[in-house]
C-alpha positions as CSV (number, residue, x, y, z in Angstrom):
1,M,-129.2,239.7,-14.7
2,N,-128.7,238.3,-18.2
3,A,-127.8,242.2,-19.5
4,G,-125.0,242.2,-17.1
5,F,-124.0,238.4,-17.7
6,R,-124.1,239.6,-21.6
7,R,-121.7,242.5,-20.7
8,L,-119.3,240.7,-18.5
9,T,-119.3,237.7,-21.6
10,D,-118.2,240.7,-24.1
11,Y,-115.7,242.4,-21.5
12,L,-114.1,239.2,-21.3
13,G,-114.1,238.5,-24.7
14,S,-112.2,241.4,-25.9
15,S,-109.7,241.2,-22.9
16,Y,-106.2,240.0,-22.9
17,W,-105.8,238.5,-19.6
18,F,-108.7,235.8,-19.9
19,V,-107.7,233.9,-22.7
20,P,-104.1,233.3,-21.5
21,T,-105.3,232.8,-17.6
22,I,-107.5,230.1,-18.5
23,M,-104.7,228.4,-20.4
24,A,-102.5,229.0,-17.5
25,F,-105.1,227.4,-15.5
26,A,-105.0,224.6,-17.7
27,A,-101.1,224.2,-18.0
28,V,-101.2,224.0,-14.3
29,L,-103.3,220.7,-14.2
30,L,-101.7,219.4,-16.9
31,A,-98.4,219.5,-15.2
32,G,-99.6,218.0,-11.9
33,G,-101.8,215.4,-13.8
34,M,-98.9,214.5,-16.0
35,V,-96.4,214.0,-13.0
36,A,-98.8,212.1,-11.0
37,L,-99.1,210.1,-13.9
38,D,-95.6,209.4,-14.1
39,T,-95.0,208.6,-10.4
40,F,-97.5,205.7,-11.1
41,V,-96.5,204.9,-14.4
42,G,-92.8,205.1,-14.2
43,S,-90.3,205.5,-17.2
44,S,-89.6,201.8,-17.8
45,W,-92.2,201.6,-20.4
46,M,-89.7,203.9,-22.9
47,D,-87.5,200.7,-23.3
48,G,-89.8,199.4,-25.4
49,Y,-89.6,202.1,-28.2
50,V,-86.4,202.9,-29.9
51,W,-86.9,206.5,-30.7
52,L,-87.9,206.8,-27.0
53,Y,-85.2,207.1,-24.0
54,A,-85.4,208.0,-20.1
55,S,-83.7,211.2,-19.4
56,R,-81.4,211.5,-16.3
57,P,-82.2,214.3,-14.2
58,D,-79.4,217.2,-15.3
59,G,-80.6,216.6,-19.1
60,A,-84.2,216.7,-18.2
61,R,-83.5,220.1,-16.3
62,Q,-81.5,221.2,-19.4
63,V,-84.6,220.4,-21.8
64,L,-87.0,222.0,-19.5
65,S,-84.8,225.2,-18.8
66,S,-84.0,226.1,-22.1
67,V,-87.7,225.8,-23.0
68,G,-89.4,227.3,-20.5
69,G,-86.7,230.2,-21.0
70,S,-87.2,230.5,-24.2
71,M,-91.2,230.4,-24.4
72,I,-91.1,233.3,-21.8
73,T,-88.8,235.2,-23.9
74,V,-90.5,234.7,-26.8
75,A,-93.8,235.9,-24.9
76,G,-92.3,239.0,-24.0
77,T,-91.8,239.5,-27.4
78,V,-95.2,238.4,-28.6
79,F,-96.6,241.1,-26.2
80,S,-94.6,243.6,-27.9
81,V,-96.0,243.1,-31.3
82,T,-99.2,242.6,-30.6
83,I,-99.5,246.4,-28.6
84,A,-97.2,247.7,-31.3
85,A,-99.9,246.6,-33.8
86,V,-102.7,247.5,-31.8
87,V,-101.0,251.1,-31.4
88,Y,-100.7,251.6,-34.7
89,A,-104.4,249.9,-35.9
90,S,-105.7,252.7,-33.4
91,G,-103.9,255.5,-34.9
92,Q,-104.2,254.5,-38.4
93,Y,-107.7,253.4,-38.8
94,G,-109.7,255.0,-35.3
95,P,-109.6,254.4,-31.7
96,R,-112.8,252.6,-32.0
97,L,-111.5,250.0,-33.6
98,L,-109.2,249.1,-31.0
99,T,-111.6,246.6,-29.1
100,N,-111.9,244.5,-32.4
101,F,-108.1,244.1,-32.4
102,M,-108.3,243.1,-28.6
103,R,-110.8,240.6,-29.3
104,D,-109.0,238.9,-31.4
105,R,-109.0,235.3,-30.8
106,G,-105.2,234.4,-32.6
107,N,-103.1,236.9,-30.5
108,Q,-105.2,235.5,-27.3
109,V,-104.4,232.3,-27.9
110,T,-100.8,232.6,-29.1
111,L,-100.1,234.6,-25.9
112,G,-101.5,232.1,-23.9
113,T,-99.8,229.1,-25.4
114,F,-96.3,230.4,-24.7
115,I,-97.0,231.2,-21.3
116,A,-98.9,228.0,-20.4
117,T,-95.9,226.3,-22.0
118,F,-93.6,228.2,-19.8
119,L,-95.6,227.9,-16.8
120,Y,-95.7,223.6,-17.5
121,C,-92.4,223.7,-17.5
122,L,-91.7,225.3,-14.4
123,L,-94.1,223.3,-12.6
124,V,-92.6,220.1,-14.0
125,L,-88.9,221.4,-13.5
126,R,-89.3,221.6,-9.7
127,T,-90.4,218.0,-9.8
128,I,-87.0,216.7,-10.8
129,H,-84.2,215.6,-8.3
130,S,-81.5,213.2,-8.4
131,A,-80.4,210.3,-5.8
132,E,-77.8,212.9,-4.6
133,E,-80.1,215.2,-3.6
134,S,-83.3,213.3,-2.3
135,G,-81.1,210.4,-0.3
136,G,-80.8,207.8,-2.6
137,Y,-84.0,208.1,-4.7
138,G,-84.4,209.8,-8.3
139,F,-86.9,210.9,-10.2
140,V,-87.5,212.3,-13.8
141,P,-91.1,212.6,-14.9
142,N,-90.2,211.4,-18.7
143,L,-93.9,211.2,-19.7
144,A,-94.2,214.9,-18.6
145,L,-90.7,216.1,-20.1
146,L,-92.0,214.4,-23.5
147,V,-95.6,216.2,-23.6
148,G,-93.2,219.6,-22.5
149,V,-91.1,218.7,-25.6
150,L,-94.5,218.8,-27.8
151,L,-95.6,221.6,-25.8
152,A,-92.2,223.6,-27.2
153,L,-93.3,222.2,-30.7
154,C,-96.7,223.1,-30.8
155,S,-95.2,226.7,-29.6
156,I,-93.0,226.9,-32.9
157,A,-96.2,226.4,-34.9
158,V,-97.8,228.7,-33.1
159,L,-95.0,231.5,-33.6
160,I,-95.4,230.6,-36.9
161,Y,-98.7,231.4,-37.2
162,F,-98.8,234.3,-35.4
163,I,-96.1,236.2,-37.6
164,H,-98.3,235.3,-40.7
165,H,-101.5,236.7,-38.8
166,V,-100.4,239.8,-37.4
167,P,-99.8,241.9,-40.7
168,S,-102.6,239.8,-42.7
169,K,-105.0,241.0,-39.6
170,I,-103.8,244.5,-39.6
171,H,-104.7,244.7,-43.3
172,I,-107.0,247.5,-44.0
173,N,-109.2,245.2,-46.1
174,S,-109.1,242.4,-43.5
175,V,-110.1,245.4,-40.9
176,I,-112.9,246.2,-42.9
177,E,-113.9,242.7,-43.6
178,D,-114.3,242.0,-40.2
179,V,-116.1,244.9,-39.4
180,G,-118.6,244.5,-42.3
181,A,-119.0,240.8,-41.6
182,R,-120.1,241.5,-38.2
183,L,-122.4,243.7,-39.1
184,L,-124.4,241.2,-41.6
185,R,-124.2,238.8,-39.0
186,G,-126.0,241.7,-36.7
187,I,-128.5,242.4,-39.2
188,D,-128.9,238.6,-39.9
189,D,-129.8,238.3,-36.0
190,R,-131.5,241.5,-35.2
191,F,-134.2,241.5,-37.8
192,P,-137.5,240.6,-38.1
193,R,-136.8,239.6,-34.3
194,F,-137.2,242.3,-31.4
195,V,-138.9,242.7,-28.1
196,G,-142.0,240.5,-28.2
197,S,-143.8,240.6,-31.5
198,A,-145.1,242.6,-34.3
199,P,-148.7,243.7,-34.2
200,D,-150.7,241.9,-36.7
201,D,-153.1,245.2,-37.0
202,H,-150.8,247.8,-36.6
203,A,-153.5,250.6,-36.9
204,A,-155.8,249.4,-33.8
205,T,-152.8,248.6,-31.7
206,K,-151.4,252.1,-32.5
207,A,-155.3,253.1,-31.4
208,N,-154.6,251.4,-28.3
209,I,-151.2,253.3,-27.3
210,P,-152.0,254.9,-23.7
211,A,-152.9,258.8,-23.7
212,T,-150.2,259.7,-22.0
213,F,-147.8,258.5,-24.4
214,R,-149.3,260.4,-27.4
215,D,-148.2,263.7,-29.0
216,N,-151.0,265.4,-28.2
217,A,-151.5,264.6,-24.6
218,C,-152.0,267.7,-22.4
219,A,-150.2,268.5,-19.5
220,S,-152.3,266.6,-16.9
221,V,-152.9,263.4,-19.0
222,G,-148.9,263.7,-20.0
223,E,-147.7,263.5,-16.5
224,Q,-150.0,260.5,-15.8
225,R,-146.9,258.3,-16.1
226,R,-144.1,257.0,-13.5
227,I,-140.4,257.7,-14.9
228,V,-137.9,254.7,-13.9
229,A,-134.7,256.9,-14.1
230,A,-131.2,255.7,-14.6
231,K,-128.8,254.6,-11.6
232,D,-125.6,255.3,-14.5
233,T,-123.7,257.3,-16.6
234,G,-122.9,255.9,-19.5
235,Y,-123.7,254.0,-22.8
236,I,-126.4,251.7,-23.0
237,Q,-124.4,248.7,-24.4
238,F,-126.8,245.6,-23.9
239,L,-130.6,246.0,-23.4
240,D,-132.3,242.6,-22.1
241,D,-135.6,242.6,-24.1
242,E,-136.7,239.4,-23.4
243,A,-136.5,240.7,-19.5
244,V,-138.6,243.8,-20.8
245,L,-141.6,242.0,-22.6
246,R,-141.8,239.7,-19.6
247,L,-141.9,242.5,-16.8
248,A,-144.7,244.6,-18.6
249,T,-146.9,241.6,-18.9
250,K,-146.5,240.4,-15.3
251,H,-147.4,243.6,-13.9
252,D,-149.6,244.4,-16.8
253,L,-148.0,248.2,-17.7
254,V,-147.2,249.5,-20.9
255,L,-143.4,250.8,-21.3
256,R,-142.2,253.3,-23.5
257,L,-138.3,252.6,-23.6
258,Q,-136.6,256.4,-24.2
259,Y,-132.9,254.9,-25.1
260,Q,-131.9,252.4,-27.5
261,P,-128.6,250.5,-27.1
262,G,-125.2,252.8,-28.3
263,D,-127.3,256.0,-26.9
264,F,-125.6,257.8,-23.9
265,V,-127.4,257.9,-20.7
266,H,-126.6,259.9,-17.6
267,V,-127.9,259.7,-14.2
268,G,-131.3,260.7,-13.4
269,R,-132.7,260.7,-17.0
270,A,-136.1,258.8,-17.5
271,L,-134.7,255.3,-19.0
272,V,-138.0,254.0,-19.1
273,E,-141.8,255.6,-18.7
274,V,-144.3,253.7,-17.4
275,W,-148.0,253.5,-17.6
276,P,-150.4,253.0,-15.7
277,P,-147.6,254.5,-12.9
278,E,-149.5,252.9,-10.3
279,K,-148.6,249.1,-11.1
280,C,-145.3,249.6,-11.2
281,N,-143.8,249.7,-7.6
282,D,-140.0,250.0,-6.2
283,P,-139.2,246.6,-7.1
284,C,-140.9,246.6,-10.2
285,A,-138.8,249.8,-11.2
286,D,-135.6,248.4,-10.3
287,D,-136.0,245.2,-12.2
288,L,-136.8,247.3,-15.1
289,R,-133.3,249.1,-14.4
290,D,-131.7,246.1,-14.5
291,V,-132.6,245.4,-17.9
292,F,-130.4,247.8,-19.4
293,S,-126.5,247.4,-18.9
294,V,-124.4,250.7,-19.1
295,G,-120.6,250.9,-19.9
296,S,-117.8,253.5,-20.7
297,R,-117.9,252.7,-24.0
298,R,-120.3,251.5,-26.9
299,S,-120.3,247.9,-28.0
300,A,-121.5,246.2,-31.4
301,L,-123.8,243.5,-28.8
302,Q,-126.9,245.1,-29.9
303,D,-126.4,248.4,-31.3
304,L,-125.6,248.1,-35.2
305,R,-125.2,251.6,-35.4
306,F,-121.7,251.5,-34.0
307,L,-120.4,248.9,-37.0
308,V,-121.9,251.6,-39.0
309,D,-119.9,254.2,-37.9
310,E,-116.9,252.1,-37.5
311,L,-116.8,251.8,-41.6
312,V,-117.8,255.8,-41.9
313,E,-114.9,256.3,-39.6
314,I,-112.4,254.4,-41.9
315,A,-113.8,255.9,-45.3
316,A,-114.1,259.5,-43.0
317,R,-109.9,259.3,-42.1
318,A,-109.1,257.8,-45.6
319,L,-110.6,260.6,-47.5
320,S,-108.7,263.1,-45.1
321,P,-106.4,265.5,-46.6
322,G,-103.4,264.1,-44.8
323,V,-104.0,260.5,-45.6
324,N,-105.9,260.8,-49.3
325,D,-106.8,257.2,-49.7
326,P,-109.9,256.9,-51.9
327,F,-109.7,253.2,-52.3
328,T,-109.9,252.3,-48.7
329,A,-113.1,254.3,-48.9
330,V,-114.1,252.4,-51.5
331,T,-113.9,249.2,-49.7
332,C,-116.2,250.6,-47.0
333,L,-118.9,251.9,-49.4
334,D,-118.6,248.4,-51.5
335,W,-119.5,246.6,-47.5
336,L,-122.0,249.4,-46.7
337,S,-124.0,248.7,-49.6
338,A,-124.0,245.1,-48.9
339,T,-125.2,246.0,-45.9
340,M,-128.1,248.1,-46.7
341,S,-129.1,246.1,-49.8
342,D,-129.8,243.4,-47.2
343,L,-131.2,245.6,-44.8
344,A,-133.5,246.8,-47.6
345,G,-135.3,242.9,-48.2
346,R,-135.7,242.8,-44.8
347,S,-138.7,243.2,-42.8
348,L,-138.1,245.6,-40.2
349,P,-139.7,245.4,-36.9
350,S,-142.5,247.8,-35.6
351,H,-141.6,250.1,-32.4
352,L,-144.9,248.8,-31.4
353,R,-144.4,245.4,-29.6
354,V,-147.0,243.6,-28.2
355,D,-147.2,240.1,-26.1
356,D,-148.4,236.5,-27.0
357,K,-152.4,237.7,-26.3
358,G,-151.7,240.8,-29.2
359,T,-152.0,243.1,-25.7
360,L,-149.7,246.2,-26.5
361,R,-146.2,246.2,-23.9
362,V,-143.6,248.1,-25.1
363,I,-142.9,251.2,-27.2
364,A,-139.6,251.1,-28.7
365,H,-137.3,253.1,-30.7
366,P,-138.1,252.4,-34.7
367,T,-135.3,251.2,-36.8
368,T,-136.1,252.1,-40.2
369,F,-134.1,251.9,-43.7
370,A,-133.9,256.0,-43.9
371,S,-132.5,256.1,-40.4
372,L,-129.5,253.8,-41.4
373,M,-128.9,255.3,-44.7
374,D,-128.6,258.5,-42.9
375,R,-126.0,256.9,-40.8
376,S,-124.1,255.5,-43.4
377,F,-124.4,257.1,-46.5
378,G,-125.7,260.6,-45.6
379,A,-122.5,260.9,-42.9
380,L,-120.5,259.7,-45.7
381,A,-121.5,262.0,-48.5
382,Q,-119.5,265.2,-47.5
383,Y,-116.3,263.5,-47.7
384,C,-117.1,261.6,-51.0
385,A,-118.2,264.6,-52.9
386,A,-114.6,266.0,-52.4
387,D,-113.0,263.2,-54.6
388,M,-113.7,261.9,-57.6
389,V,-113.0,258.4,-57.1
390,A,-115.0,258.1,-54.1
391,S,-117.7,260.0,-55.8
392,L,-118.4,257.4,-58.7
393,R,-118.3,254.5,-56.0
394,Y,-120.5,256.0,-53.8
395,L,-123.0,256.3,-56.6
396,N,-122.4,252.8,-57.5
397,A,-123.2,251.6,-54.1
398,L,-126.3,253.5,-54.2
399,G,-127.0,251.7,-57.1
400,E,-126.0,248.4,-56.0
401,V,-128.6,249.0,-52.4
402,S,-131.3,250.5,-55.0
403,L,-131.5,246.8,-56.7
404,D,-133.2,245.5,-53.5
405,C,-135.8,248.3,-52.8
406,D,-138.8,247.6,-53.4
407,E,-140.6,250.0,-51.6
408,P,-141.2,253.7,-53.1
409,D,-139.9,255.4,-49.7
410,Q,-136.6,253.2,-49.9
411,L,-136.3,254.6,-53.6
412,T,-137.1,258.0,-52.6
413,T,-134.2,258.0,-49.9
414,I,-132.0,256.9,-52.7
415,C,-132.8,259.6,-54.7
416,L,-132.3,261.6,-52.1
417,Y,-128.9,261.1,-51.2
418,V,-127.8,260.7,-54.8
419,D,-129.0,264.8,-55.1
420,R,-127.3,265.6,-52.0
421,L,-123.7,264.1,-53.5
422,E,-124.5,265.8,-56.5
423,E,-124.9,269.3,-54.6
424,L,-122.1,268.5,-52.6
425,A,-119.8,267.7,-55.4
426,G,-121.0,270.9,-57.1
427,E,-118.9,273.0,-54.2
428,A,-115.6,270.3,-53.9
429,L,-115.0,269.2,-57.7
430,K,-114.3,271.2,-61.0
431,G,-113.8,270.5,-64.2
432,F,-113.4,267.1,-66.0
433,N,-113.9,265.4,-62.3
434,L,-117.0,267.4,-61.8
435,T,-118.2,266.5,-65.2
436,R,-118.1,262.5,-64.4
437,V,-119.9,262.9,-60.9
438,R,-122.6,265.0,-62.8
439,N,-122.7,262.4,-65.6
440,R,-123.0,259.5,-63.9
441,T,-126.0,261.1,-61.2
442,T,-127.7,261.7,-64.2
443,E,-127.2,257.6,-65.6
444,L,-128.3,256.7,-62.0
445,R,-131.4,259.0,-61.3
446,T,-132.7,258.5,-65.2
447,A,-132.5,254.7,-64.3
448,L,-134.3,255.0,-60.9
449,D,-137.0,256.6,-62.5
450,Q,-138.3,254.1,-64.5
451,P,-140.3,251.4,-63.2
452,D,-138.0,248.6,-64.7
453,Y,-135.1,250.4,-62.7
454,K,-133.7,246.9,-61.5
455,R,-133.7,245.5,-65.2
456,R,-131.9,248.8,-66.5
457,L,-129.4,248.9,-63.8
458,R,-128.9,244.9,-64.3
459,D,-128.5,245.4,-68.0
460,G,-126.1,248.4,-67.7
461,T,-123.1,246.0,-66.5
462,A,-120.3,248.3,-67.9
463,W,-122.1,250.6,-65.7
464,L,-122.8,248.8,-62.3
465,A,-119.7,246.5,-62.6
466,G,-117.4,249.4,-63.8
467,T,-114.6,250.3,-61.3
468,A,-115.0,254.2,-59.8
């Protein structure tokens, strides 16, 4: 249930219709409320204010007709501009970034404001009638008319905001900042929290892994499990981690998750493997299927790799021969270095998760520093190596990440990508460009080989802060 709700929430947040619909309903309620208030209060109270006056039916109709007509025209223009901006951004930065622009609250509220104002004016307009039209009794909701004028003024302010917002939102630095900031927030939310609790004694917990889930299990032992198969085809958008642990504890099971958010699953594929199989009945298997939310596209709800892939895609497009924009790639590298630096200093969760009593319940996919480095810097090495500017900033970014690395295996990973870039640059660059890249790799590698490499890199401010 929670997985489906989270998927629905994410879908509504990235739709252009939800917020305008809510604002339209609010306009209907506001129009009805203001007309009712005018019915009881009347317009005599306006006589006490020199800057207010009660309008005649014809004048009120003209005001509301002008406001409503102009609002629906502006709404159509805003919609056209928004779609044009989305098409441009999708073609320029990548189709996967389309959702980021559709989620933008500024565009949704702007469209909703004009539609709500138009609808409000239309509903109030139909309540105006003159004495001749109603048998001697005329009605002009002057208070509602005043609110309509105020809504028109607010719409003008929103239009000015929209004119500024669209070009600033599709600016490449704003696009990258949005993805990078979401990635940093995702890391902050995700680590070290994950399914259940990390075991205090990892070695002892690892020894308690059921024999059927071990790599050296024989054929007969390896079949002692129940397979919970997928019922849908698509990308896993959300995994209800709390429900997984709760079901495993309730039925006294050990679960091995075969997929994680962001993976593509096909009908009939094993979502979860369960031990012991006799304790997992059909209702339990259905409940396990329901903790996975499957959709047609990847989502950033729990998939940090998706956000990393977006930055990689922008950088790769920028470094393509048709675009040749290394400074956009440099911006992506800066945000990736900030992300990996943040990740390097965090306690990454074990893939073995236990319940409150310390009993092994879930075997999940491990999230490692090396895997995300391969997803980011590993994927960009081939593109950056063909451009001297991008190569130098690539090495600079690796140096920045190393300042937050305290584990030997993390430094080994950093050195691995230094070597890969140098090897690829040797094939793609030549002459002065290649010499600069090799000199920079030598400087970084020499610093990383020293026990006090952090001090050496920090002291080399001209190297660290120098632009590529």
